[in-house]
C-alpha positions as CSV (number, residue, x, y, z in Angstrom):
1,X,-8.7,-1.9,-4.8
2,X,-12.3,-2.9,-5.7
3,X,-14.8,-2.7,-2.9
4,X,-16.9,-5.8,-2.6
5,X,-20.7,-5.6,-2.6
6,X,-23.0,-6.8,0.0
7,X,-23.6,-10.2,-1.7
8,X,-19.9,-10.7,-2.6
9,X,-18.3,-10.4,0.8
10,X,-18.5,-13.1,3.4
11,X,-17.8,-12.3,7.0
12,X,-15.3,-14.7,8.5
13,X,-16.8,-17.0,11.1
14,X,-16.4,-16.4,14.9
15,X,-13.0,-17.0,16.5
16,X,-12.6,-19.8,19.1
17,X,-12.6,-17.1,21.8
18,X,-15.9,-15.7,20.5
19,X,-17.4,-19.2,20.4
20,X,-16.4,-19.8,24.0
21,X,-17.9,-16.4,24.9
22,X,-21.2,-17.4,23.2
23,X,-21.3,-20.6,25.3
24,X,-20.8,-18.7,28.5
25,X,-23.5,-16.1,27.5
26,X,-25.9,-18.8,26.4
27,X,-25.6,-20.8,29.6
28,X,-26.0,-17.6,31.6
29,X,-29.1,-16.8,29.7
30,X,-30.6,-20.2,30.4
31,X,-29.8,-19.7,34.1
32,X,-31.4,-16.3,34.2
33,X,-34.4,-17.6,32.2
34,X,-34.9,-20.3,34.8
35,X,-34.7,-17.7,37.6
36,X,-37.3,-15.6,35.7
37,X,-39.5,-18.6,35.3
38,X,-39.3,-19.2,39.1
39,X,-40.3,-15.6,39.8
40,X,-43.2,-15.7,37.4
41,X,-44.5,-18.9,38.9
42,X,-44.1,-17.3,42.4
43,X,-46.1,-14.3,41.5
44,X,-48.9,-16.3,39.8
45,X,-49.1,-13.7,37.0
46,X,-49.8,-15.9,34.1
47,X,-50.5,-13.3,31.4
48,X,-50.9,-15.8,28.6
49,X,-53.4,-18.0,30.3
50,X,-53.2,-21.1,32.4
51,X,-49.7,-22.5,32.2
52,X,-48.7,-26.1,31.3
53,X,-47.1,-28.5,33.7
54,X,-43.9,-27.6,35.5
55,X,-41.6,-29.9,33.4
56,X,-43.1,-28.5,30.2
57,X,-42.5,-24.9,31.4
58,X,-38.8,-25.9,32.1
59,X,-38.6,-27.5,28.6
60,X,-39.9,-24.4,26.7
61,X,-37.7,-22.0,28.8
62,X,-34.6,-24.0,27.9
63,X,-35.6,-24.6,24.3
64,X,-36.0,-20.9,23.6
65,X,-32.8,-19.7,25.4
66,X,-30.2,-22.5,25.0
67,X,-29.7,-22.1,21.2
68,X,-28.1,-18.7,21.9
69,X,-24.8,-20.6,22.5
70,X,-24.7,-21.2,18.7
71,X,-25.9,-17.7,17.7
72,X,-22.7,-16.7,15.8
73,X,-21.6,-20.1,14.6
74,X,-25.0,-21.1,13.1
75,X,-27.0,-17.9,13.0
76,X,-29.7,-19.0,10.6
77,X,-30.3,-22.3,12.4
78,X,-30.3,-20.5,15.8
79,X,-33.0,-18.0,14.6
80,X,-35.2,-20.8,13.2
81,X,-35.0,-22.9,16.4
82,X,-35.5,-19.9,18.7
83,X,-38.4,-18.6,16.7
84,X,-40.3,-21.9,16.5
85,X,-39.7,-22.5,20.2
86,X,-40.8,-19.0,21.1
87,X,-44.1,-19.3,19.2
88,X,-44.7,-22.8,20.6
89,X,-44.0,-21.6,24.1
90,X,-46.4,-18.8,23.8
91,X,-49.0,-21.0,22.2
92,X,-48.7,-23.3,25.3
93,X,-48.9,-20.3,27.6
94,X,-45.4,-20.8,29.1
95,X,-45.1,-18.0,31.7
96,X,-41.4,-17.1,31.1
97,X,-41.3,-14.3,28.4
98,X,-38.6,-11.8,29.4
99,X,-35.4,-13.8,28.7
100,X,-37.2,-15.6,25.9
101,X,-37.8,-12.3,24.2
102,X,-34.2,-11.4,24.7
103,X,-33.1,-14.7,23.1
104,X,-35.3,-14.0,20.1
105,X,-33.7,-10.5,19.8
106,X,-30.2,-11.9,20.0
107,X,-31.0,-14.5,17.3
108,X,-32.4,-11.9,15.0
109,X,-29.4,-9.6,15.6
110,X,-26.8,-12.4,15.2
111,X,-28.2,-13.5,11.8
112,X,-28.0,-9.9,10.6
113,X,-24.5,-9.4,11.9
114,X,-23.0,-12.8,11.1
115,X,-25.1,-14.4,8.3
116,X,-22.7,-15.5,5.6
117,X,-25.4,-15.4,2.9
118,X,-26.8,-11.9,2.9
119,X,-29.8,-12.7,0.7
120,X,-30.8,-15.6,2.9
121,X,-30.2,-13.6,6.0
122,X,-32.6,-10.8,4.9
123,X,-35.3,-13.1,3.7
124,X,-35.2,-15.3,6.8
125,X,-35.3,-12.3,9.2
126,X,-38.1,-10.7,7.3
127,X,-39.9,-14.0,7.3
128,X,-39.5,-14.4,11.0
129,X,-40.6,-10.9,11.7
130,X,-43.7,-11.3,9.5
131,X,-44.5,-14.6,11.2
132,X,-44.2,-12.9,14.6
133,X,-46.6,-10.2,13.6
134,X,-49.0,-12.8,12.2
135,X,-48.8,-14.7,15.4
136,X,-49.5,-11.5,17.3
137,X,-52.6,-10.9,15.1
138,X,-53.8,-14.5,15.8
139,X,-53.2,-14.0,19.5
140,X,-55.3,-10.8,19.5
141,X,-58.0,-12.4,17.5
142,X,-58.2,-15.4,19.8
143,X,-58.0,-13.6,23.1
144,X,-60.2,-10.5,22.3
145,X,-63.4,-12.4,23.1
146,X,-62.0,-13.5,26.4
147,X,-61.3,-10.1,27.7
148,X,-63.4,-9.5,30.9
149,X,-66.1,-6.8,30.7
150,X,-64.6,-4.8,33.5
151,X,-61.0,-5.0,32.2
152,X,-61.0,-1.4,31.0
153,X,-63.2,0.3,33.6
154,X,-60.5,2.8,34.5
155,X,-59.7,3.7,30.9
156,X,-59.9,7.5,30.4
157,X,-58.0,8.1,27.1
158,X,-59.6,9.2,23.8
159,X,-58.7,5.9,22.0
160,X,-60.9,2.8,22.5
161,X,-59.2,0.5,25.0
162,X,-59.0,-2.6,22.8
163,X,-57.6,-0.6,19.9
164,X,-55.1,1.1,22.2
165,X,-53.9,-2.2,23.5
166,X,-53.5,-3.6,19.9
167,X,-51.7,-0.5,18.7
168,X,-49.4,-0.5,21.8
169,X,-48.6,-4.1,21.2
170,X,-47.8,-3.5,17.5
171,X,-45.6,-0.4,18.3
172,X,-43.6,-2.3,21.0
173,X,-43.1,-5.3,18.8
174,X,-42.2,-3.1,15.8
175,X,-39.5,-1.3,17.8
176,X,-38.3,-4.6,19.2
177,X,-37.9,-6.3,15.8
178,X,-36.8,-3.1,14.1
179,X,-34.0,-2.5,16.4
180,X,-32.9,-6.2,16.2
181,X,-32.8,-5.9,12.4
182,X,-31.2,-2.5,12.3
183,X,-28.4,-3.3,14.8
184,X,-27.7,-6.5,13.0
185,X,-27.2,-4.7,9.7
186,X,-25.1,-2.1,11.3
187,X,-22.8,-4.7,12.9
188,X,-22.4,-6.4,9.6
189,X,-21.6,-3.2,7.7
190,X,-19.1,-2.2,10.4
191,X,-17.4,-5.6,10.0
192,X,-17.3,-5.1,6.2
193,X,-15.8,-1.6,6.6
194,X,-13.2,-2.9,9.0
195,X,-12.3,-5.6,6.4
196,X,-12.0,-3.0,3.7
197,X,-9.8,-0.8,5.9
198,X,-7.5,-3.8,6.7
199,X,-7.4,-4.7,3.0
200,X,-6.4,-1.2,2.1
201,X,-3.8,-1.1,4.9
202,X,-2.4,-4.4,3.6
203,X,-2.4,-3.0,0.0
204,X,-0.7,0.1,1.3
205,X,2.0,-2.0,3.0
206,X,2.5,-3.9,-0.2
207,X,2.8,-0.7,-2.1
208,X,5.3,0.7,0.4
209,X,7.3,-2.5,0.2
210,X,7.3,-2.2,-3.6
211,X,8.4,1.4,-3.4
212,X,11.2,0.5,-1.0
213,X,12.3,-2.3,-3.3
214,X,12.2,0.0,-6.3
215,X,14.2,2.6,-4.3
216,X,16.8,-0.1,-3.4
217,X,17.0,-1.1,-7.1
218,X,17.4,2.5,-8.2
219,X,20.1,3.1,-5.6
220,X,21.9,0.0,-6.8
221,X,21.7,1.2,-10.4
222,X,23.0,4.7,-9.3
223,X,25.9,3.1,-7.4
224,X,26.7,0.9,-10.4
225,X,26.6,3.9,-12.7
226,X,28.9,5.9,-10.4
227,X,31.3,3.0,-10.1
228,X,31.3,2.6,-13.9
229,X,31.9,6.3,-14.4
230,X,34.8,6.4,-11.9
231,X,36.4,3.0,-12.5
232,X,36.0,2.7,-16.2
233,X,37.6,6.0,-17.0
234,X,40.7,5.7,-14.8
235,X,41.2,2.0,-15.7
236,X,41.0,2.8,-19.4
237,X,43.6,5.6,-19.0
238,X,45.8,3.3,-17.0
239,X,45.5,0.6,-19.6
240,X,46.5,3.0,-22.4
241,X,49.5,4.2,-20.4
242,X,50.5,0.7,-19.4
243,X,50.5,-0.2,-23.1
244,X,52.6,2.8,-24.0
245,X,55.0,1.9,-21.2
246,X,55.4,-1.6,-22.4
247,X,56.2,-0.6,-25.9
248,X,58.9,1.9,-24.9
249,X,60.3,0.0,-21.9
250,X,63.4,-1.2,-23.6
251,X,63.9,1.6,-26.1
252,X,63.2,4.7,-24.0
253,X,63.2,4.0,-20.3
254,X,62.6,7.7,-19.6
255,X,59.3,7.6,-21.4
256,X,58.3,4.3,-19.8
257,X,59.1,5.9,-16.4
258,X,56.9,8.9,-17.2
259,X,54.1,6.5,-18.3
260,X,54.4,4.5,-15.1
261,X,54.3,7.7,-13.1
262,X,51.1,8.7,-14.9
263,X,49.6,5.2,-14.1
264,X,50.5,5.7,-10.4
265,X,48.9,9.2,-10.4
266,X,45.8,7.9,-12.2
267,X,45.4,5.0,-9.8
268,X,45.8,7.4,-6.8
269,X,43.1,9.7,-8.3
270,X,40.8,6.7,-8.9
271,X,41.2,5.5,-5.3
272,X,40.5,9.1,-4.0
273,X,37.4,9.5,-6.1
274,X,36.1,6.0,-5.1
275,X,36.7,6.9,-1.4
276,X,34.9,10.2,-1.9
277,X,31.9,8.5,-3.7
278,X,31.6,5.8,-1.0
279,X,31.8,8.5,1.7
280,X,28.9,10.3,0.1
281,X,26.9,7.1,-0.2
282,X,27.4,6.4,3.5
283,X,26.7,9.9,4.7
284,X,23.4,10.5,6.4
285,X,23.7,14.3,6.5
286,X,25.7,17.0,4.9
287,X,29.2,17.4,6.1
288,X,31.0,20.6,5.0
289,X,34.5,19.0,5.6
290,X,33.9,16.3,3.0
291,X,35.0,17.0,-0.6
292,X,32.2,17.9,-3.0
293,X,31.1,15.8,-5.9
294,X,32.8,15.8,-9.2
295,X,31.9,19.0,-11.1
296,X,32.5,20.9,-14.4
297,X,35.6,22.5,-13.0
298,X,37.3,19.1,-12.9
299,X,36.8,18.5,-16.7
300,X,40.4,19.9,-17.1
301,X,41.8,16.9,-15.2
302,X,39.9,14.5,-17.4
303,X,41.4,16.1,-20.5
304,X,44.8,16.1,-18.9
305,X,44.6,12.4,-18.3
306,X,43.6,11.8,-21.9
307,X,46.6,13.9,-23.0
308,X,48.8,11.8,-20.7
309,X,47.4,8.7,-22.4
310,X,48.8,9.9,-25.7
311,X,46.0,11.8,-27.3
312,X,46.2,15.4,-28.6
313,X,43.4,16.5,-26.3
314,X,42.1,20.1,-26.2
315,X,39.6,21.8,-24.1
316,X,37.7,24.9,-25.1
317,X,35.2,26.9,-23.1
318,X,33.0,29.3,-25.0
319,X,30.6,32.0,-23.7
320,X,30.3,33.7,-20.4
321,X,30.5,31.2,-17.6
322,X,27.6,31.2,-15.2
323,X,27.2,29.3,-11.9
324,X,25.5,25.9,-12.5
325,X,23.4,23.9,-10.1
326,X,25.5,21.2,-8.5
327,X,23.5,18.4,-10.2
328,X,24.0,19.9,-13.7
329,X,27.7,20.6,-13.0
330,X,28.2,16.9,-12.0
331,X,26.2,15.6,-15.0
332,X,28.4,17.7,-17.4
333,X,31.5,16.3,-15.8
334,X,30.2,12.7,-16.0
335,X,29.2,13.0,-19.6
336,X,32.7,14.3,-20.5
337,X,34.3,11.6,-18.5
338,X,32.3,8.8,-20.1
339,X,32.9,10.2,-23.6
340,X,36.7,10.4,-23.0
341,X,36.6,6.9,-21.6
342,X,34.8,5.5,-24.7
343,X,37.4,7.3,-26.9
344,X,40.2,5.6,-25.1
345,X,38.6,2.2,-25.0
346,X,36.8,1.9,-28.3
347,X,38.2,4.4,-30.8
348,X,40.9,2.6,-32.7
349,X,43.6,4.8,-34.1
350,X,42.3,7.9,-32.3
351,X,45.0,10.6,-32.1
352,X,43.0,13.7,-31.3
353,X,40.3,14.5,-28.8
354,X,38.4,17.8,-28.7
355,X,36.2,18.8,-25.7
356,X,34.1,21.9,-25.9
357,X,31.9,23.5,-23.3
358,X,29.5,26.2,-24.5
359,X,27.5,28.5,-22.2
360,X,24.5,29.6,-24.3
361,X,21.7,31.9,-23.5
362,X,19.4,29.2,-21.9
363,X,21.5,26.1,-21.8
364,X,25.0,24.7,-21.4
365,X,26.3,22.4,-24.1
366,X,29.2,19.9,-23.9
367,X,30.7,18.5,-27.2
368,X,33.3,15.7,-27.2
369,X,34.7,14.5,-30.5
370,X,37.6,12.2,-31.6
371,X,39.1,11.1,-34.9
372,X,39.2,7.4,-34.3
373,X,37.1,4.6,-35.7
374,X,34.8,2.4,-33.6
375,X,36.2,-1.1,-32.9
376,X,32.7,-2.5,-32.4
377,X,29.1,-1.3,-32.9
378,X,27.8,1.0,-30.2
379,X,25.8,-0.8,-27.5
380,X,22.8,1.4,-26.8
381,X,22.1,-0.6,-23.7
382,X,25.6,-0.3,-22.3
383,X,25.8,1.0,-18.8
384,X,27.9,4.0,-20.0
385,X,25.5,5.2,-22.7
386,X,22.5,4.4,-20.4
387,X,24.1,6.5,-17.6
388,X,24.7,9.4,-19.9
389,X,21.2,9.2,-21.3
390,X,19.6,9.1,-17.8
391,X,21.7,12.0,-16.5
392,X,20.8,14.2,-19.5
393,X,17.1,13.2,-19.4
394,X,16.9,13.9,-15.6
395,X,17.6,17.5,-16.3
396,X,15.4,17.8,-19.4
397,X,18.2,17.9,-21.8
398,X,19.1,16.3,-25.1
399,X,21.9,13.8,-26.0
400,X,23.4,13.0,-29.4
401,X,25.8,10.1,-29.7
402,X,27.1,8.7,-33.0
403,X,29.7,8.8,-35.7
404,X,30.6,12.1,-37.4
405,X,30.3,12.7,-41.1
406,X,34.0,13.3,-41.5
407,X,35.1,10.4,-39.4
408,X,35.4,9.8,-35.7
409,X,32.8,9.9,-33.0
410,X,30.8,12.6,-31.3
411,X,29.0,13.0,-28.0
412,X,26.9,16.1,-27.6
413,X,24.7,16.9,-24.6
414,X,22.6,20.0,-23.9
415,X,21.4,20.9,-20.4
416,X,18.8,23.6,-19.9
417,X,19.8,26.3,-17.5
418,X,17.5,27.4,-14.6
419,X,16.0,30.9,-15.0
420,X,18.2,32.2,-12.3
421,X,21.3,30.9,-14.1
422,X,20.4,31.8,-17.6
423,X,20.9,35.1,-19.4
424,X,18.5,37.1,-21.5
425,X,18.6,35.9,-25.1
C-alpha cells in the first residue's frame, strides 16, 4: 500500500456526534466567558485600559467565543473570525481575556488538527501567529509611554523592567501559540496514522479473504483430481469388462459371468475408495482406525484390474525397496492408476501393459507402457495429465508423457528420495 503524503490525504470531516459535542462545548465556553466578564467587571481590574460600554463588552465576549461551536466543521473560517474578534476586542479594551485566549487557542489547534487543505492550514496559522505578535508589538509601542513612573519601584532583578515585561510577554505568547500549533499538527498526524493503520488492516482482511478463496479453489481442484483418479480408473475398467461381457454373453456364459463378477468387484472397490477419500476430506484430525491413503503397495491391485480387463499386464519392481514418504508413495500410486486408466480408455488395440517401478540411488522411478495407439491427440490440459504433472512437480520430480518410438504410449515419472530414504550412490 502506498502511504499518502501530507498534501494528498484529507481528514474526514467531524461526525454528527462530534458536531453536537462542539456545540455543547462552544455554548459552555460562551457561558464561562460571560461569567469571567462579570468577575472582571466586579474587580475593576481593567488591564487593557478603560473598557467600552457594557453591551459592547458583551458583544466582544460572545464574538470571540461563540465561533468555537464550528471549530471542527469550518476550522479556517473559525480561526479567522476568532482572530479578528480577539484583536478588535483587545483594541477596544474589552476586559474579558481568559476565555477569549482559550477560544483563540482552540481555533488554532482545530485548524491544525482538522484543516482539509494542509498548505492553507499552515499558511493561515502562521499568518495569524505573525499577526498576533505584530499586534503585541503595536500594543507595547503604544502603551510603553503610558506606564506610570512608579510602576517598577519594587523591581530588583538585573534586567531592565520594561525589557523584562516585553520578553516575558513574548515568551508567554510564544509558548501559547507554539503549543496550539504543535498539538494541532500532532492531532492531524495521529489521525493520518490511524487512517493508514485502518487501510492496512482492510488490505490485510482483503488479502486474507483472497487467500481463503484461493485455498477453497485449491481444495476443490484437489478433490476434483482425487475424484478423477478414483472414479475414472474404476469406471474405465468396468466399461472394458462390461464390453467383454456383452460380446461373450451368448457364446460363453461362463466368461460373461466372470466379467460381471469382475465388474461387481471393481464397483465395490471404487465405492470403498470413494468412501475412504471422503472420510479423509471430512476428518479434522488423525484417526488411526481409518484406512490409510492409496500407496505404492496397492499398485498390484491396479495391475490386476487391468489384467482382468483383458490386457496382458505385468508388474516389475527393481532395486532394493526403501520406505517412501506417504506423499511420495501416494503420488506413485496415482500416476500408475492414471496411466493405466488412460491405456484402457484411449489406447485402441492395446493388448499389453507393462508397469515397472525402479528404486534407484536417489530417486524412485515409475514407468508405464502399452502397445496400443492413441484414439485422439493427448490433451495436455486434461485433468488426468494435469493431476499427474502437479503431483510430480510437488515433489520436485520429472514427468515424461508421450508415444514410444516403437509404438504405444509411455508414462515415466521420477520422484527424488529424501536423504533419509536414499542410499549412497
